[in-house]
N, C-alpha and C positions, 0 to 999 in steps of 0.2 A: 298332673300337678300344674297349676296355673303359673305361668312365668310372669312375675311382676316387673321384671327389669330393674329391680332394686339392688342387685348384686354389686358390691363395691361402692355403692353410694355412701357418702359420709353424712351421718345423722347426729345432730345434737338434741338430746332429750333432757329437759329440765324436770325437776321433781321426780327423778328417775328411781328413787328409793321407795316410793309409795306403792300401794297395791296396784293401781292402774299403770303407774310409771314403769315398774319392774316388768310387768307383762308386755308393755310396749317394747322395752329393751329386748325381751325374749323373742318377740315376733320379728324384730329387725335382725336379730342374730340368726334366726331361721332362714332369712333371706340373704345371709352372708354379707351384711352391711358392715361398714366401719362405724363405730359408735363412740361418741363422747357423751358420757352419762354424768349429768350434774346432780349433786345432792347437797342438802344444806347442813344437816346434823349427822344422822346415822347413815352408814352405807347400807345397812340391812343386807338383803340378798345380793346386792351388787358386788360385795366383796368376794363372795363365792363365785359369781359369774365371771368377774374380772380375772380370777385365778385360773379358771378353766378355759377362758377365751382371751388370754392376755394379748394376742395379736389382733383381736377385733374390738376390745373395749378399753377405753381410757376413762378413768374417773377424775372428776374435778369438783372439789368442794366449792360451792357457789351460793352466795346470798343474793337472790335476784333483785333485792331492793337496793343494792349498792352498785352504782354504775361502774366503779372501778373493778368490781369482781365480775360483772357481766362482760366487761371489756376483756378482762384477763381470761375468762372462759373461752371466748372466741379466739384469742391469741393462742391459748393452749391447744385448742382444737385444730387450728391452722398449722401449728407446729407438728402435730401428730399426723394429720392426713390431708393437709392443705385445705382446699375449698370445703366449706360446709354446704352440702347440697340441699339438706332438709333440716328444718327446725320443727320440733314438736314442743310447743310451749305449754307445759303441763304443771309447773310449780304453782302451788296455791295453798291457802289456809282457810279454815272455817272455825269460828268461835262457838262456844256454847250459846244456847238460846238467850237472847236479850231483846226485849221489846224496845222500840225506838226511844220511848220516854226515859228509859234507864240506860241507854247506850252512851258510853263515853266517847268523846271526840278522839281519844287515843285509840280505842278499839276500831272506830270507823276508819281512821287514817291508816292504821296498820293493815287492815284487810284490803283497802283500796290500793295501798302501796305495794303490798305483796302480790296480789292477784292481777291488778290492772297495770300499775306502773311497771311491775316486773315483766309483764308481757310486752309492754312498750319497749323497755330497755333491751330485752332479748331480740325483739324484732329489729330495733335500730342497728345493733351490731351484726345481726344476720345479714341485713341489707348492705352494710359496709363491707362485709366479707364477700358478698356477691359482686360488688363493684370491683373489689381487689382481684377476684378470679372470674373474669367474664366467661359465661356460658349462657346458652339460651334456656336452660331448664333450671327449676328450683321449686321447692314446695315448703309452705309454712302451714302448720295445723295448730290451732289453738284448742285447748281442752276447756270448754265452758261447763255448763250445767243446766239441767232443767230449771234450776232456781232462777236462772237468767231469762228463761222463757215464760214461766208461770208465776214467778215471784216466790217468796218463802217467808211466811209470817215468823217473826222472831229472828230473822237472819237477813235484815234489809241490807246490811253492809256486804254480805256475801253475794246476795242476789244482784245488787247493783254492780258489783265488780265483774260478775260474769256476764251481765247484760251489756256492759261497756265493751267487752271483748267483741261483740257483734259489730259495733260501729267501727272498731279498730280493724277488724277483718275486712269489712266492706270498703274501707278506705285503702288498705294496703293491697287488696287485689287489683286495684287500679294503679298503684304506685309500682308494684313489683315488675310490671312489664316494661318499664323504662330501663331496667337493669337486665332482666332476663325475659326475653320475648315470649317464652312459653311458661313463665313462672306463674304459680297458682297459690292462692291463700284461701283456706276454709276453716270451719270450726266444727268440732264435735261436742254435742251436749249430752253427756251421760245422765241418766236418771239414777234410780236406786241401783247400786252395784255392790256385790258381795265382796267388799274389801274387809280387812281386819277391823276397820273402824265401825263397820255395819254388822259384824257378826252377832253381837249381843242382841241387837234389835231384831235380826232375822230369827232368833230363837224365841221371840215373844209372839205367840200365836195371835193375840188380839191386835198388836201393832201391825203385824204382817197383813191381817185381814183388812185393816184400814188402808194400808199402803196400796194394796192390790185393787182397791175399788175402782180406780180410774185407769187401770192397766189392763187392756183387753187380753193380753197374753197370759195374765195371771201368774207372772213370775218376775223376779228381778234379775238384772244382768250379772254376769261374772266378768272379771277383768278382761278375759279373752274377747268378749263381745265388743268391748270398746277398742281394744288394741287392733282387732281385725279391720275395723272401719278406718282407723288412723292409717294403717298400712295401705289400705285401698286408696285413700285420698292422696297418699304420698307417692303412689306409683303413677308415673307418666304413661305407662302402658295401659293401666286399667282405668285411670281417671284423668287422662291427659287433657280433657276438655271440660273438667269440672273445677270451677273457681267461683269464689264468692258465695259458697253454699254453707248453710248450717244444717248439719245432720244430727237429729235427736235419736239417741240409742236408749230407748226406754220402754220397749214392748208395746208401743202404740199409746202411751200415756196421753190423756186428754186434759189433765188439769190436776188440781189438788183438792182433797177433802179438808175442810176447815176443822181444826182441832181446838180443844180447850187449852189453856195455858200449860197445864201439866202434861198434855199429850203431844205437844209439838216436838217434832224431831225431823231430821233431814238425811238425805243421802250422803 
């Protein structure tokens, strides 16, 4: 078994109740980490996990678009396990397909605020936490999307928010070393992933055929594929010299097949 060196590290995971978020929580549990899991509406499987691992997991209801709630998230985390060593910024939303000429400013602002401003706010208070508890190590991983790499017709708000995370990551990997000399910042870009949201699409043979046309491995990811890469990047032992990197987890995906209006869908 590989020793990741993550035991007892304190991890804050936002969007922890979603398909990928819950799997990230499970991966860090397997490494015996202390976890503060942030969710927005439903606890989902987190409720069961927190009951079984009450000494390892603390839950915190958090709307990442509200600065006071993000500030309170890190205050809560510090009160539970003091310093937050690792932040996995996973919280985000995607809306149904809307072409730009029909997209409302409200939808655009909501997506950008949740996905990108939320990542900014979480990063801000993570860095303040690092200043409060000085150590030379720290890791921040953003969860982006292949939409931010290749674009996504009908989802320009979502794609823009995820692409913006790359610029944020590239900036913060230079800032974090002022506070933690071995601190690292990276981004993981999942492609199609078999979460509950994608299960119905995965049952459609024609849609799956189109999806797999640009994926050499001819399969879509499962949440464990994403969580394993996140865990790798968070480990100073495994990825201690990896910073400022965008890792796409999409089976070698090379781009997108263009669809008609009725066919467009996303991961």
